[in-house]
N, C-alpha and C positions, 0 to 999 in steps of 0.2 A: 583285622585281615590277618589270616595265617598263611605265612610264605614259607618256602623251602630255602635252603642255604644259597640257592641260586637267585632267590628273590622272586620266583614263580609262585603264582596265588595257588595255594592248596585248598583253602576254603575262605570265602569272604565273610563279613560282618561278623567276625569272631574277636571280641574284645580279648587283650592281652590276659585279663584275669581268668579267662575261659580256656585259653589257647592251650595251657599247658596240660589240661586234661584230654583234649583232643589229640595231642601228641603222645602222651605218656600212657595213657589209659589202655589203649590197644596194644602196646608194646612191653606191658609190664612183665609177662613170662619171659620175654626175651632180653629183659634188662635186670635179670636176678642179681647180678653182680655190681650194678649200679647202687653207689652209697652217697656221691656227693655230687651237687648240681650247682652250677653258677647261672644266674638268671639276671637279666637287665632289670632296670627300676621299674618296668610296667609290670613284672610279675610279682612285686611285693603284695603283701596283704593275702587276700584269700587263696590265690594260687599257691603261693609260698606255704602257707598252711597246710593246704590240701596235700602237696607233695611231701610234707614232713609228716603228717599225721597219717594219711592213707598209704603212702609209700615207703614210709620211714625213711626218707631221705634227708641228708644234712643240706639245707640249702642257703647259699650266700648270694646276697643282691649285690652285683657289681656296678657301681656307678659309673657313668661315662665321664671320662676325663676330657678336659677341653683340649682343643688340637693345639699342638706346639705351634708357636711362631716359626716362620720360616727363617732359617738362618741365612745372614748375609755372607756370600762368598766374595772375597777379594781376590780378583785374578791378577796375575803378573803376565804381561804381554811381552813376548821377545820381539 
């Protein structure tokens, strides 16, 4: 599923490996200055290779970090 930055569905049934093409192919002419792209792990493999080979981008896969544990806050009550 391909969603926008607000989580609204742009196109259903699109695997991550193909979604990058749906996003970047139509915008190629408007992204002439784009040279570096960060993507999540779902875009590694053929989508990363496509962006590097076809668009000439440097693509870095960013792995999701685990959520930090909530800090315990000790309060002092007056």
